[in-house]
C-alpha positions in Angstrom: 0.2 -0.1 -0.1 1.5 3.3 -1.0 0.9 6.7 0.6 -2.6 8.3 -0.8 -1.2 11.8 -1.4 1.8 9.9 -3.7 -0.4 8.1 -5.4 -2.3 11.3 -5.9 1.2 13.3 -7.4 1.5 10.3 -9.5 -1.6 10.0 -11.0 -1.7 13.9 -12.0 1.8 13.8 -13.2 0.2 10.7 -15.3 -2.2 13.2 -16.9 0.2 15.7 -17.5 2.4 13.4 -19.4 -0.6 11.7 -21.3 -2.1 14.9 -22.0 1.3 16.5 -23.2 1.6 12.9 -25.5 -1.4 13.2 -27.2 -1.1 17.1 -28.2 2.5 17.0 -29.4 3.9 13.4 -30.3 0.9 11.2 -30.9 0.1 11.8 -34.6 -2.4 9.3 -35.7 -5.3 11.1 -38.0 -7.9 9.0 -36.1 -7.3 11.5 -32.7 -9.9 14.2 -32.8 -10.0 17.0 -30.0 -9.1 14.8 -27.0 -8.9 16.5 -23.2 -7.9 14.7 -20.5 -10.3 15.4 -17.7 -8.9 13.0 -14.7 -6.4 10.1 -13.7 -7.3 7.3 -11.0 -4.2 5.0 -10.0 -4.8 1.9 -8.2 -3.4 1.7 -4.4 -0.5 -0.3 -5.3 0.5 2.0 -8.5 -0.1 -1.2 -10.7 -2.9 0.2 -13.0 -3.9 3.8 -14.2 -7.2 4.8 -15.2 -7.3 8.2 -18.0 -10.5 9.9 -18.3 -11.0 11.7 -21.4 -13.2 13.7 -23.3 -13.5 13.9 -27.4 -15.4 16.7 -28.9 -17.3 15.2 -31.7 -19.8 12.7 -33.0 -20.1 8.8 -32.2 -17.6 8.0 -34.8 -15.0 10.5 -33.9 -15.4 9.0 -30.7 -14.8 5.5 -31.9 -11.6 6.7 -33.6 -10.4 8.2 -30.9 -10.7 5.5 -28.4 -8.9 3.0 -31.3 -6.1 5.4 -31.8 -5.5 6.0 -28.0 -6.0 2.0 -27.6 -3.1 1.5 -30.5 -1.0 4.4 -28.8 -1.3 2.7 -25.4 2.0 1.3 -25.4 4.2 4.7 -26.3 2.2 6.4 -23.9 2.9 3.6 -21.1 7.0 3.8 -22.1 6.9 7.8 -21.9 5.4 7.3 -18.5 7.6 4.6 -17.3 10.8 7.5 -18.6 9.4 10.3 -17.0 7.9 9.1 -13.7 10.9 7.0 -12.7 8.6 4.5 -11.0 9.7 0.9 -10.3 6.8 -0.8 -11.9 5.2 1.4 -14.5 1.3 1.2 -14.3 -0.4 0.0 -17.0 -3.1 2.6 -18.6 -6.8 1.9 -19.1 -8.3 5.0 -21.3 -11.8 5.5 -20.3 -14.6 7.7 -21.8 -15.8 10.5 -19.5 -19.0 11.2 -19.9 -19.1 14.1 -18.4 -20.6 16.1 -21.5 -23.5 13.7 -21.5 -24.3 14.0 -18.2 -23.7 18.0 -18.4 -26.7 17.7 -21.3 -28.8 15.4 -19.2 -29.0 17.5 -16.2 -29.7 20.8 -18.9 -32.6 19.0 -19.9 -34.1 18.5 -16.9 -33.3 21.9 -15.7 -35.2 23.5 -18.4 -38.1 20.6 -18.2 -38.2 21.9 -14.6 -38.3 25.6 -15.6 -41.7 24.9 -18.0 -43.3 23.1 -15.0 -42.8 26.0 -13.1 -44.0 28.5 -15.1 -46.9 26.7 -16.4 -47.6 26.3 -12.1 -47.1 30.2 -12.2 -49.5 30.4 -15.3 -52.0 28.2 -13.5 -51.8 30.0 -10.1 -52.3 33.8 -11.5 -56.0 34.4 -10.7 -56.0 31.7 -8.2 -57.5 32.6 -4.6 -56.9 30.2 -1.6 -58.9 27.3 -1.0 -60.7 28.1 2.6 -60.4 31.7 4.8 -57.9 34.4 3.5 -56.3 34.0 7.1 -56.6 30.1 8.1 -55.5 31.5 11.4 -57.9 32.1 14.5 -58.5 35.3 15.8 -60.1 36.1 18.9 -63.5 37.7 18.1 -65.2 40.5 20.0 -65.8 39.8 23.6 -63.4 36.8 23.5 -60.5 36.2 25.9 -57.1 35.2 24.6 -56.3 33.0 26.9 -59.6 30.4 27.3 -58.9 27.2 25.4 -61.4 25.1 23.6 -63.4 24.1 26.6 -63.6 27.8 27.9 -61.0 27.7 30.5 -58.2 29.4 31.4 -55.2 27.8 29.9 -52.9 29.4 33.3 -55.0 27.8 35.2 -53.1 24.3 35.3 -53.7 22.3 38.7 -50.7 20.3 37.8 -48.1 23.2 37.9 -46.7 24.7 40.6 -45.0 27.9 39.3 -41.5 26.6 39.7 -38.6 27.2 36.7 -37.7 23.2 36.3 -35.6 23.2 33.1 -34.3 26.3 34.9 -34.2 27.8 31.1 -36.4 30.8 32.3 -39.2 29.2 31.3 -42.1 28.1 33.8 -41.7 24.4 32.7 -44.8 23.7 30.2 -43.9 23.0 26.7 -44.2 25.8 24.6 -44.5 28.4 26.9 -42.7 31.1 28.1 -42.5 32.2 31.8 -44.7 35.0 32.4 
């Protein structure tokens, strides 16, 4: 097992080397506009996975995958030469689905905006179901401290008036001390 920081540094270095190789040294005509997005390496530093995106159609993506597969040996030997590790990790290229995920999320957000607009349009002329003020307010001649039975809420026979919790409240939930 290797230190996680060392593995991350090696993965970053491999990502740089692969990106430079694809930009400068690999001259395969099948290679499209490739961006190396991430590199991950196993804890034993034996296998590296390089994630990439390709700008273009599905056909161009397939051709780029074939070009990367054929250049894998040259890229691996250059990674071994530049990193100086005892065992050069094997490299696997994986198409990063980042762009497809972004497009999918954009579609979902557009659908949500359209639904919100429909709801807002339907709610323009709507009125609340029931009373305009749903909260009970005492009418003229009614006392605020009376509960449903018509008894005074402050007349609790079980309450002795002491602050049990010591928090400034009278011990009953939801009622501050008076």
